[in-house]
C-alpha positions as a Python dict, from the first residue, in 0.01 Angstrom:
ca = {
    (1, 'M'): (0, 0, 0),
    (2, 'M'): (147, -239, 252),
    (3, 'E'): (372, -140, 534),
    (4, 'G'): (543, -317, 819),
    (5, 'K'): (535, -686, 899),
    (6, 'W'): (330, -946, 718),
    (7, 'K'): (159, -1204, 931),
    (8, 'D'): (148, -1562, 811),
    (9, 'P'): (-124, -1799, 935),
    (10, 'I'): (17, -2106, 1105),
    (11, 'Y'): (-146, -2398, 1284),
    (12, 'T'): (-66, -2454, 1649),
    (13, 'V'): (-197, -2681, 1922),
    (14, 'D'): (-377, -2505, 2205),
    (15, 'E'): (-373, -2602, 2575),
    (16, 'N'): (-657, -2853, 2512),
    (17, 'G'): (-468, -3029, 2234),
    (18, 'H'): (-687, -2886, 1956),
    (19, 'Y'): (-548, -2734, 1641),
    (20, 'T'): (-598, -2362, 1614),
    (21, 'T'): (-479, -2085, 1386),
    (22, 'S'): (-234, -1826, 1504),
    (23, 'Y'): (-15, -1583, 1319),
    (24, 'S'): (359, -1566, 1275),
    (25, 'L'): (529, -1237, 1203),
    (26, 'G'): (713, -1416, 926),
    (27, 'W'): (1084, -1377, 892),
    (28, 'D'): (1298, -1077, 817),
    (29, 'V'): (1404, -1179, 466),
    (30, 'K'): (1046, -1236, 353),
    (31, 'N'): (933, -909, 511),
    (32, 'A'): (1216, -719, 339),
    (33, 'V'): (1134, -871, 0),
    (34, 'M'): (763, -795, 39),
    (35, 'Q'): (839, -436, 139),
    (36, 'Q'): (1068, -397, -161),
    (37, 'A'): (798, -531, -394),
    (38, 'W'): (537, -290, -257),
    (39, 'D'): (783, -2, -278),
    (40, 'N'): (838, -89, -645),
    (41, 'I'): (463, -96, -713),
    (42, 'N'): (417, 240, -540),
    (43, 'E'): (701, 389, -747),
    (44, 'K'): (528, 273, -1067),
    (45, 'I'): (202, 429, -950),
    (46, 'E'): (375, 761, -878),
    (47, 'L'): (551, 750, -1215),
    (48, 'A'): (216, 690, -1386),
    (49, 'K'): (73, 995, -1207),
    (50, 'E'): (369, 1205, -1325),
    (51, 'K'): (317, 1093, -1686),
    (52, 'I'): (-53, 1183, -1660),
    (53, 'K'): (34, 1522, -1512),
    (54, 'M'): (276, 1591, -1799),
    (55, 'G'): (12, 1492, -2056),
    (56, 'E'): (217, 1192, -2169),
    (57, 'A'): (-27, 922, -2055),
    (58, 'S'): (-397, 861, -2002),
    (59, 'P'): (-551, 763, -1668),
    (60, 'L'): (-546, 400, -1785),
    (61, 'V'): (-172, 389, -1709),
    (62, 'Y'): (-245, 477, -1346),
    (63, 'F'): (-522, 221, -1307),
    (64, 'I'): (-315, -53, -1472),
    (65, 'E'): (-30, 9, -1226),
    (66, 'K'): (-259, 50, -925),
    (67, 'N'): (-429, -281, -1001),
    (68, 'I'): (-97, -457, -1065),
    (69, 'M'): (-197, -544, -1419),
    (70, 'D'): (-34, -515, -1760),
    (71, 'V'): (-150, -427, -2111),
    (72, 'S'): (-187, -793, -2213),
    (73, 'L'): (-421, -870, -1924),
    (74, 'V'): (-630, -557, -1979),
    (75, 'A'): (-653, -638, -2352),
    (76, 'K'): (-783, -986, -2270),
    (77, 'Y'): (-1047, -846, -2034),
    (78, 'M'): (-1150, -586, -2293),
    (79, 'G'): (-1150, -833, -2582),
    (80, 'Y'): (-908, -606, -2773),
    (81, 'W'): (-570, -653, -2934),
    (82, 'K'): (-282, -524, -2720),
    (83, 'W'): (-205, -249, -2973),
    (84, 'K'): (-552, -105, -2922),
    (85, 'V'): (-512, -86, -2543),
    (86, 'K'): (-162, 62, -2587),
    (87, 'R'): (-319, 328, -2807),
    (88, 'H'): (-569, 411, -2532),
    (89, 'L'): (-276, 478, -2297),
    (90, 'K'): (-220, 799, -2493),
    (91, 'P'): (-442, 1094, -2394),
    (92, 'K'): (-520, 1176, -2758),
    (93, 'Y'): (-697, 843, -2808),
    (94, 'F'): (-826, 796, -2451),
    (95, 'N'): (-1017, 1125, -2479),
    (96, 'K'): (-1201, 989, -2785),
    (97, 'L'): (-1323, 669, -2618),
    (98, 'T'): (-1694, 599, -2626),
    (99, 'E'): (-1894, 582, -2306),
    (100, 'N'): (-1928, 206, -2363),
    (101, 'D'): (-1549, 163, -2380),
    (102, 'L'): (-1500, 380, -2071),
    (103, 'K'): (-1758, 171, -1885),
    (104, 'K'): (-1580, -151, -1984),
    (105, 'Y'): (-1248, -13, -1861),
    (106, 'G'): (-1417, 109, -1543),
    (107, 'D'): (-1563, -235, -1482),
    (108, 'I'): (-1219, -393, -1515),
    (109, 'F'): (-1071, -153, -1259),
    (110, 'N'): (-1385, -149, -1041),
    (111, 'V'): (-1433, 229, -1079),
    (112, 'T'): (-1699, 450, -1230),
    (113, 'I'): (-1650, 638, -1557),
    (114, 'E'): (-1617, 955, -1350),
    (115, 'E'): (-1340, 804, -1136),
    (116, 'L'): (-1167, 669, -1446),
    (117, 'T'): (-1161, 1006, -1618),
    (118, 'D'): (-1106, 1242, -1320),
    (119, 'V'): (-740, 1330, -1370),
    (120, 'D'): (-740, 1583, -1085),
    (121, 'A'): (-860, 1322, -835),
    (122, 'I'): (-597, 1075, -957),
    (123, 'L'): (-320, 1330, -920),
    (124, 'Q'): (-438, 1432, -572),
    (125, 'E'): (-462, 1077, -441),
    (126, 'E'): (-220, 1030, -155),
    (127, 'K'): (70, 798, -202),
    (128, 'E'): (-33, 467, -50),
    (129, 'G'): (261, 327, 131),
}
């Protein structure tokens, strides 16, 4: 998702003595930590895609990882108990969801029902990173 150096906004004084915004390239330790965090997120996304491909997980697993969310947060947005969302992570139960439930999940992840349920498109999506 993110690659390279992260720029931090800093305030500097220009030649006229006015404050202005410029950008620092940060520092190596911060950049290394940020890169490691994004690498970890991308690994989780790829693992989710593998589980979907193997029939072990529903597309919700992918969208939860891609949106850097967890089951508890999704459950709160849906107004469900965590156990119910966990159940929907299994293809057997995900495939039985009503259109209304799919729309609610889609709204949370900012995707259409078609995008939420299109396993082939999810699996073909290029690794972002």
